[in-house]
ZAPA-425559 format. One record per residue (C-alpha): y, z, x; residue in three letters. Coordinates in steps of 0.1 Angstrom, whole numbers, padded with zeros to 4 digits, always signed. Layout:
YZXALA;...
//
This chain:
-0554-0626-0417MET;-0564-0638-0383SER;-0599-0629-0371THR;-0616-0628-0337ARG;-0633-0661-0345ARG;-0600-0677-0354ASP;-0587-0666-0320PHE;-0618-0683-0304LEU;-0612-0715-0324LYS;-0576-0716-0312THR;-0588-0711-0276ALA;-0613-0740-0280LEU;-0585-0764-0288GLY;-0565-0753-0258ALA;-0595-0757-0235THR;-0602-0792-0248ALA;-0566-0801-0241ILE;-0569-0788-0206SER;-0596-0814-0199PHE;-0571-0841-0207LEU;-0540-0825-0193ALA;-0551-0800-0165PRO;-0516-0792-0154ASN;-0506-0778-0188MET;-0499-0740-0188ILE;-0513-0720-0217PHE;-0502-0686-0229GLY;-0523-0654-0227LYS;-0519-0644-0264ASP;-0550-0662-0277ILE;-0574-0632-0274MET;-0571-0597-0263GLY;-0584-0589-0228ALA;-0610-0565-0242ASN;-0623-0589-0269ASP;-0659-0595-0258ARG;-0676-0629-0258ILE;-0710-0630-0274ASN;-0733-0650-0251LEU;-0767-0665-0258GLY;-0790-0673-0228VAL;-0814-0702-0231ILE;-0843-0699-0207GLY;-0848-0664-0192VAL;-0879-0668-0170ASN;-0860-0668-0137SER;-0824-0679-0132ARG;-0816-0673-0168GLY;-0826-0637-0167LEU;-0803-0632-0137THR;-0775-0649-0156LEU;-0781-0626-0186ALA;-0780-0595-0164LYS;-0750-0606-0144ASN;-0730-0617-0174PHE;-0741-0587-0194GLY;-0727-0561-0171VAL;-0692-0574-0177ARG;-0672-0553-0201SER;-0659-0585-0218ASP;-0694-0599-0225CYS;-0723-0590-0248LYS;-0757-0607-0244ILE;-0761-0614-0281ALA;-0794-0634-0279ALA;-0820-0647-0255ILE;-0843-0677-0260CYS;-0874-0688-0242ASP;-0906-0707-0251VAL;-0926-0682-0230ASP;-0932-0649-0248THR;-0939-0632-0215ARG;-0904-0641-0203ALA;-0889-0627-0234ILE;-0908-0595-0230GLU;-0898-0592-0194LYS;-0862-0599-0202ALA;-0861-0574-0230ASN;-0873-0547-0207THR;-0850-0555-0178GLN;-0819-0560-0200LEU;-0826-0527-0219ASN;-0828-0509-0185ASP;-0796-0526-0172LYS;-0775-0530-0203LEU;-0788-0503-0226GLY;-0797-0527-0254TYR;-0821-0555-0264VAL;-0806-0588-0275PRO;-0819-0608-0305LYS;-0849-0628-0295ASN;-0855-0665-0302TYR;-0882-0690-0292ARG;-0865-0721-0305ASP;-0830-0728-0292LEU;-0822-0747-0324ARG;-0826-0715-0344GLU;-0805-0695-0319MET;-0777-0720-0321LEU;-0774-0714-0359GLU;-0763-0678-0351ASN;-0726-0679-0360LYS;-0719-0647-0340ASP;-0727-0664-0307ILE;-0695-0678-0290ASP;-0711-0694-0259ALA;-0745-0701-0243VAL;-0758-0703-0208ALA;-0784-0730-0203VAL;-0810-0722-0176ALA;-0839-0744-0187THR;-0858-0770-0167PRO;-0837-0801-0158ASP;-0850-0824-0186HIS;-0836-0799-0211TRP;-0801-0794-0195HIS;-0781-0821-0212ALA;-0800-0821-0246PRO;-0796-0783-0249ALA;-0759-0785-0239CYS;-0753-0812-0265LEU;-0770-0792-0293LEU;-0749-0762-0283ALA;-0716-0782-0284LEU;-0725-0796-0318LYS;-0731-0760-0330ALA;-0696-0750-0318GLY;-0706-0731-0287LYS;-0690-0732-0253HIS;-0716-0738-0225VAL;-0722-0725-0190TYR;-0746-0752-0178LEU;-0767-0747-0147GLU;-0768-0776-0123LYS;-0776-0804-0124PRO;-0754-0814-0153ALA;-0781-0838-0165SER;-0815-0854-0159TYR;-0801-0889-0160ALA;-0766-0904-0155PRO;-0763-0916-0191ALA;-0768-0880-0203GLU;-0740-0867-0181GLY;-0716-0894-0195GLU;-0725-0883-0230MET;-0717-0847-0222LEU;-0683-0856-0209VAL;-0676-0873-0242ARG;-0691-0845-0262ALA;-0671-0818-0246ALA;-0639-0836-0257ALA;-0652-0846-0291LYS;-0663-0810-0300TYR;-0634-0793-0283ASN;-0656-0769-0262ARG;-0656-0757-0226ALA;-0685-0768-0204VAL;-0687-0752-0170GLN;-0714-0764-0146MET;-0729-0737-0124GLY;-0714-0749-0091SER;-0704-0714-0082GLN;-0688-0723-0049ARG;-0659-0739-0069ARG;-0648-0704-0078SER;-0655-0685-0045MET;-0622-0674-0030PRO;-0630-0682+0006LYS;-0645-0716-0002VAL;-0614-0724-0021ILE;-0594-0713+0009GLN;-0614-0734+0032GLY;-0611-0765+0010ILE;-0573-0759+0009LYS;-0571-0757+0047GLU;-0592-0789+0049LEU;-0568-0807+0026LYS;-0538-0793+0045ASP;-0551-0810+0077GLY;-0566-0781+0097ILE;-0591-0806+0113ILE;-0569-0837+0109GLY;-0580-0868+0089ASP;-0615-0864+0075VAL;-0637-0894+0070SER;-0673-0880+0069TYR;-0691-0850+0054ALA;-0727-0839+0057LYS;-0747-0815+0036ALA;-0782-0802+0039TRP;-0809-0779+0024TYR;-0841-0767+0040THR;-0871-0746+0029ASN;-0908-0741+0036THR;-0923-0747+0002ARG;-0961-0745-0001LYS;-0985-0770-0016SER;-0987-0772-0054ILE;-1023-0784-0053GLY;-1040-0808-0077HIS;-1035-0796-0113GLY;-1062-0799-0140LYS;-1058-0805-0177VAL;-1062-0771-0193ALA;-1057-0754-0227PRO;-1021-0744-0234VAL;-1017-0707-0227PRO;-1012-0686-0258GLU;-0978-0673-0245TRP;-0963-0708-0241LEU;-0950-0732-0267ASP;-0958-0764-0248TRP;-0943-0787-0274ASP;-0909-0770-0272LEU;-0911-0767-0234TRP;-0914-0805-0233GLN;-0887-0809-0259GLY;-0869-0843-0253PRO;-0895-0855-0227ALA;-0923-0878-0239PRO;-0955-0858-0245ARG;-0982-0852-0219THR;-1012-0830-0216GLU;-1007-0795-0202PHE;-1018-0791-0166ARG;-1022-0758-0148ASP;-0997-0765-0119ASN;-0965-0775-0138ILE;-0951-0744-0155VAL;-0929-0726-0144HIS;-0915-0739-0112TYR;-0935-0769-0100ASN;-0920-0792-0127TRP;-0891-0797-0102HIS;-0914-0820-0082TRP;-0925-0843-0111PHE;-0902-0872-0121TRP;-0912-0867-0158HIS;-0892-0835-0160TRP;-0877-0828-0126GLY;-0852-0843-0102THR;-0865-0832-0068GLY;-0848-0812-0042GLU;-0818-0835-0043ALA;-0806-0822-0076LEU;-0824-0789-0075ASN;-0804-0778-0044ASN;-0785-0808-0030GLY;-0761-0808-0059THR;-0744-0777-0047HIS;-0733-0788-0013MET;-0729-0824-0022VAL;-0703-0811-0047ASP;-0685-0792-0020VAL;-0684-0824+0001CYS;-0670-0845-0027ARG;-0645-0818-0034TRP;-0633-0817+0002GLY;-0633-0855+0006LEU;-0612-0858-0026GLU;-0634-0886-0039GLU;-0648-0895-0073GLU;-0672-0924-0077PHE;-0689-0942-0047PRO;-0692-0979-0039SER;-0725-0978-0021PHE;-0756-0955-0021VAL;-0789-0956-0002SER;-0818-0932+0003SER;-0850-0929+0023THR;-0877-0903+0022GLY;-0913-0894+0015ASN;-0938-0868+0007ARG;-0951-0859+0042PHE;-0964-0823+0043THR;-0991-0818+0017TRP;-1018-0838-0001ASP;-1011-0827-0037ASP;-0995-0837-0070ASP;-0959-0834-0058TRP;-0941-0867-0066GLU;-0905-0863-0054THR;-0898-0866-0016PRO;-0901-0834+0004ASP;-0880-0851+0031THR;-0850-0872+0020GLN;-0818-0886+0033LEU;-0791-0898+0009ILE;-0761-0918+0023ASN;-0730-0924+0002ILE;-0699-0945+0009GLN;-0667-0944-0012PHE;-0642-0973-0017PRO;-0618-0955+0007SER;-0643-0959+0035GLY;-0651-0921+0036LYS;-0688-0912+0039MET;-0711-0885+0027LEU;-0747-0878+0036SER;-0773-0852+0024TRP;-0805-0842+0042GLU;-0832-0824+0023GLY;-0863-0809+0039ARG;-0884-0789+0014SER;-0912-0781+0037CYS;-0897-0776+0071ASN;-0872-0748+0071GLY;-0857-0754+0106ALA;-0819-0750+0102HIS;-0795-0779+0109SER;-0772-0752+0123THR;-0774-0715+0116GLN;-0780-0717+0079ASP;-0807-0732+0056PRO;-0780-0747+0034VAL;-0745-0759+0043GLY;-0719-0786+0046ALA;-0698-0799+0075ILE;-0666-0819+0075PHE;-0657-0841+0105TYR;-0621-0848+0112GLY;-0600-0864+0139THR;-0590-0830+0153ASN;-0621-0809+0148GLY;-0648-0798+0124THR;-0650-0774+0094LEU;-0684-0760+0084GLU;-0692-0741+0052PHE;-0722-0717+0055SER;-0745-0707+0027GLU;-0718-0691+0006TYR;-0683-0677+0007ASN;-0675-0683+0044SER;-0666-0710+0068TYR;-0659-0718+0105LYS;-0634-0742+0121VAL;-0640-0759+0155TYR;-0617-0779+0176ASP;-0625-0814+0188ILE;-0644-0801+0218LYS;-0666-0779+0196GLY;-0649-0746+0204ASN;-0648-0721+0175LEU;-0611-0715+0166VAL;-0614-0697+0133LYS;-0641-0679+0113GLU;-0638-0666+0078VAL;-0667-0644+0067LYS;-0679-0630+0034SER;-0693-0595+0029ASP;-0714-0605-0001ALA;-0752-0604+0002GLN;-0767-0638-0006THR;-0799-0657-0001ASP;-0800-0694-0008SER;-0838-0693-0011ARG;-0838-0667-0038ASP;-0846-0690-0068ILE;-0832-0666-0094SER;-0801-0651-0078ASN;-0791-0671-0046PRO;-0754-0663-0047SER;-0756-0627-0059GLY;-0724-0610-0070SER;-0703-0641-0061LEU;-0713-0657-0094ASP;-0689-0634-0112ASN;-0659-0654-0100TYR;-0673-0685-0118HIS;-0681-0664-0149PHE;-0645-0651-0150THR;-0631-0687-0148ASN;-0655-0697-0176PHE;-0643-0668-0198PHE;-0606-0675-0190ASP;-0611-0710-0201ALA;-0625-0699-0234ILE;-0600-0671-0241ARG;-0568-0685-0225GLU;-0573-0723-0222GLY;-0573-0721-0184LYS;-0586-0750-0164LYS;-0623-0748-0155LEU;-0630-0749-0118ASN;-0660-0772-0125GLN;-0657-0788-0159ASP;-0683-0812-0171ILE;-0664-0843-0159ASP;-0663-0830-0123SER;-0699-0817-0126GLY;-0711-0851-0138HIS;-0695-0869-0109LYS;-0711-0846-0083SER;-0745-0847-0101THR;-0742-0885-0103LEU;-0740-0888-0065LEU;-0775-0873-0060VAL;-0788-0890-0091GLN;-0779-0923-0075LEU;-0796-0912-0043GLY;-0828-0906-0063ASN;-0825-0939-0081ILE;-0821-0957-0047ALA;-0851-0939-0034TYR;-0873-0946-0064ARG;-0865-0983-0065THR;-0865-0988-0027GLY;-0831-1005-0029THR;-0796-0999-0018SER;-0771-0996-0047LEU;-0738-1014-0051GLN;-0717-0992-0073ILE;-0687-0999-0095ASP;-0662-0973-0081PRO;-0642-0972-0113SER;-0671-0955-0133ASN;-0701-0950-0110GLY;-0723-0976-0127HIS;-0749-0996-0108ILE;-0741-1033-0103LEU;-0766-1062-0105LYS;-0799-1042-0101ASN;-0821-1043-0132LYS;-0848-1019-0117ALA;-0822-0993-0108ALA;-0804-0996-0142ASN;-0836-0987-0160LYS;-0833-0953-0145LEU;-0797-0948-0157TRP;-0811-0932-0188SER;-0845-0919-0199ARG;-0871-0924-0226THR;-0871-0895-0252TYR;-0898-0882-0274GLU;-0892-0896-0309LYS;-0868-0874-0328GLY;-0853-0858-0296TRP;-0829-0886-0287GLU;-0794-0876-0275MET;-0766-0889-0296LYS;-0731-0880-0307LEU;-0726-0875-0344ASP;
//
């Protein structure tokens, strides 16, 4: 007799095949439309709590479990989820224990960056589908491993590049490819903010509410300091990837999508920490320049501490063509200008969004991406941002950071994205792991 889990296993195989043959059409008889997916959420301090609430209100989803190394985050999540959903999920502090729960079909990973790929790999090995917040990985080698793992373990991995599923962004990309502004050779993306100083941290006792060892997980061990947890880790190379991967990944992905490119041939980057005298290590002002073998170019500008807008929005992407310009605003909207700069078309979104809201920047628009993820699980539909595509977009900004950190321009093999003839840069292709936490396929 077939069971719900048999249906899910069948769907897994169809999803895996879709990675290899995206044009295949799969039937809709794998699962019933009302058969709920049991989701576990890893990391619920900020973005993860929003994911749990936004996934949980769907009639086809149950938040079966939540996991966090911070007991305060668990308590807060329990209260808010009970208020919003009417129940409290099962609680875990160690994701490895949560992944042993056979009733969980999929997980959402919303941890710090250094945990993204290791958590995703552990989930895949445990037979779970994964909704993986960007960036896909901390280091390029991890992203490559996730691409192989998704195929090996026959599971769907959707990176949280929500614009890939927003209807009006999809429409704008289609118009771009159909030639609304002619031939496109250059795209530019940006992100701005007015972040404050993180000060100079001091070594301090680990708070009783935090499992510092599990928080560090795959990263080599360091002493606890009082200005790292929970958000400032973004600006330390040991755990974070700076503004480039924190926010640049989103619009760089839109640019790569619209340019119809994969791996680059050349990457350079300049930048610095200008605004505050503190412990912040990554640049607060950074330019990344990318060239593809076709000759097309892409650039990203990040300004973490000066929020002046490049145009009308703190985040966006512009495509320049032979007949005009197409600009994507923060979220599900775009404008088209002719070659003289006259506005000829504007497509607006009614959704309320705020790119500077660290927990819920895209609001209700996330649901389009969630639906696509669930359709891939249940029906084998093609993911709008599978791990292969997510890795390629993440890699562009990773290469930008590697160029910045080594002070060198990078020559890239356009067949696979690997760095050519640069020993210093290639040392950053992977990372050092705490003993026992190394990523590897079985």
